[in-house]
N, C-alpha and C positions, 0 to 999 in steps of 0.2 A: 546116737539115734541112727545115723547113716548105717552103722554096722548092724544094728538091730533090724533095720528094714532091708538088709541085704544089698546095699548099694555103696559099700565101702570104696569101691573103685571110683564112683562118682564123687565122693568126698575128696579123693586125692586130686580131682580135677578142679574142684570149686573152692578148696580151702583158702587159696590165695586171694579169693574174691570176698572173703568174709569181712564183715564190718562190725566193730563193737558198737553197742548202743547202751543207753541207760534205761533199764526196765523200771516201770512204775507200778507198784502194787497199791491197791486201795483198801482201806479199812473203814467200814461204816462206823460213824461216831454216834454215841447215844445222846450227846449234847453238843453244843457249839464248841469248836476247838478253842482252847483258852489262849494259845499263842497266836496273835493276829498275824504274825509273819510266817506261820507254818504253811507248808505246801498242802494244798487241798483242792478238792472238787466241791462245788456248791458253796452255799453260805454267802458271805459278803466279802468283797475285795478290800485291800488296803490301797488307798489313793491319796494324792495330795488334795487338800480341801479346795484348792483353786481349780483343779482339773474338772472338766465337764465329763459327764457320763457318755460313753460312746453311743451313737445312734446309727440306724441304717439309712438307706437312701430315701425312705419315706418319713424320716424323723422319729421313728419308733425307737425307744431305748433297747439296746442290745442286751442279751442275757449274759450274765457273768457265768462262764464255764468253770474257771478255777485259776489258781495261781501257783507258781513254782518258785520256791526260794532257791536260788542258784548256788548258794553256799552249801546246801544239802545235796542237790543233784550233781553239781560239778565235781564232787569227790569221786564219782563213778564214771566220769568222762575220760576214757582212755585216749580219745583223739585230741583232747586238750583244746577244743574249739569253743566251748561254752564260756561265757563270762564267769569269773570266779566269785562274783557277788552280785547282789541285786535281786529284784523281783520281776518275774514275767507274769503278766495277767492276760487271760484269754477271754474274748467275748464273741458272740455270734448273734445274728438277727433272729428274732422270734419266728420269722418266715424262713423255713429251711428249704424253700423251693429255689435253691441255687446250688450250683455244682462247681463254681470256680472256673467256668469255661469262657466267660466274657468279662470285659473290663469293668462293667458296672457292678459286678459281684464284689469288687473291692470295698464297696460300702456295706457289705453284709457281714463283715467280721472286723475285729480289731485286736491287735496285740500291743499292750503297753509294757514298757520296760523302765523300771526305776533302778538306776545303778546305785544311787544313794537312798537309803531307806529312812533317813532323818525326815521327820515331818509327815510321814505317811500315817493316815488314820483309817480306821474301819469305816467303810461307806455302805450305808443301807441302799438297797435297790430302790429305784424310783417307784412311786405309788402307781397303782393300777397296772402292775407289770407282773407277769408270771415269773416268779423267782423260785429257785430250788432251795427248799428249806432243809433238805437232807444233805449232810456233809460227810465227805469221805476224806480221811487223812491219807497222805502219800508217804510211802517209803521207797527207797531206791536201791538198785543193785546193778551189777554188770551183766550184760547179756550179749551173745554173739548172734548176728543175723546174716542171712544169706539172700542172694537175689532171687526174685520170683521166676516162674517159668516164662514170663513175658520178657525177661531181660534178653537182649540180643545175643549176649555171650552164652547164655543158657540155651537159647533156641539153636545156636550154631552147633551145640553138642549133639543134636539130633537123637535124643533119648527115645527109646521105644515107649509104648503106652504104659507098660508096667513100671519102667524106670521113672517115667514122668510122675505117675501116681505116688510112688514111694518118695521121690524128691519133694513133691508138694507137701507130703506129711512131715517131712523133716525140716523144710525151710519156712513154711507159712504158719508160724506160731503167732496167733493174734494176741497182742498185749498192748497195754498202754505203754508208750515208750517215747524217748527222745533219741534222735540221731539213728544211724543205721539204715537198713533197708526198710521201706514201708511194707506193711502187710496189706496188699491190695485186695479189695473185694472185686474189682473189675480190671482196669487197665493200669499201666504205669502212668505216672502223673508229672514227671519232670518236664516233659515236652508241653503239657497243658499249661504249666506254670510259665514256661518261657513265652508261649504265644499269648495267653490271656493277659499276663501282666504287662506285656508290650502293647496291648490294645487290639490284638488280632483274635478272631474267633478260632476255636480249635478245629472248625470245619475246614480251615485253610491249610491243614497239615501237609497236604500234597501240592500246595500251590507252587507255581514256578516264579512267583514274584520275589525279586531279590531281597526286598526288605523283610518279607516274611521268612525267607530262608535265613537271613541274618539273625532274626529273633530266635528262630528255632535252633540255630547253631549253639545257643547259650544254654541249652537244656542241661548240659553236664555241670553247669554252675550251681544247680539247685540241689539242696540237701534237706532231708527231713528234720525239721525242728522239733515237732511233737505230733504224735498221733494218739487219739483218744477214742476208745470204743464206747458205744452206747450202753447205758444201763437204764433199767426201767424207771428207777426213781430219780436219778440225777441227770441223765443225759438221754432222753428218749428220742433218738434220731432215727425213727423208722424201725424197720425190722433189721436188727443186726447192722445198723449203720455205723460208720466211722467218719471222724472228721480229722483232716490232716492239715497241719500248718507247715509250710515250706519257706525256706529262706535261701538266698544265694550265699555262697561261701564268703564272698567279699563283704556282704552286708553283715554277716554274723561276726566276722573279724572286726568290723568297724562299729559293731553294736547298734546298727541301724535296723530297728524292728518295724519301722514305718512301712517298709516295702515287703513285709511278709505276705505270702499268698496262701489262700485257704482253698481246699478241695474237699467236697463231701462225696461219699460213695455209699450206696445201699444195696442190699441183696434183693 
């Protein structure tokens, strides 16, 4: 692609920054997916019977987005950081008026991880709740990603307008994916995760407070766990909205998904 867009010399400068990711392709189902442990968007999740359904800060049941079987996705993880087995479940609040910019937003989403799938059962959504009846099955493949134009190393290259436009076309390929560089609709998010998850407003980005600076210094610890694009039937997050789930490298290694942070962006 870089060659086709006439910026082969730019590729030579950025290829060492490339990051592998796991691309997610969706296929609409004509009926319910028969394998309850399959990776999918929509439908019903598999949960332990004893587990409570996630709720937001107002006590409203969160919407089940989808689940990923890590035995399937992990085969395409060239970084070898994803767990090799288990189920990841993603939920978000029915109120999408949150952006992951303040600490209270932590009640607007939930990621559940079951390393052992024994005892998991299909769970119907709570009554009187908008649930997605349309299901999409997932398939996975390897994909290479590149940093966005907002990346400080890319900005330091001082590309002209034409080069920037061509680089954008080559690097910002919007997909459902795990790991790699996020395809941002607005700004980079690692620093937002670092501040908001520590209890600071993102408005304090330029603060001279030492505690805020300490929190911000950990932005490089955050990596993209999963990004999902909106679809009209399954994930209607505004006009071309995207939802991003982030996790620190340390928490991913220790399989601690309780501290995942979520950011939403819209065009």
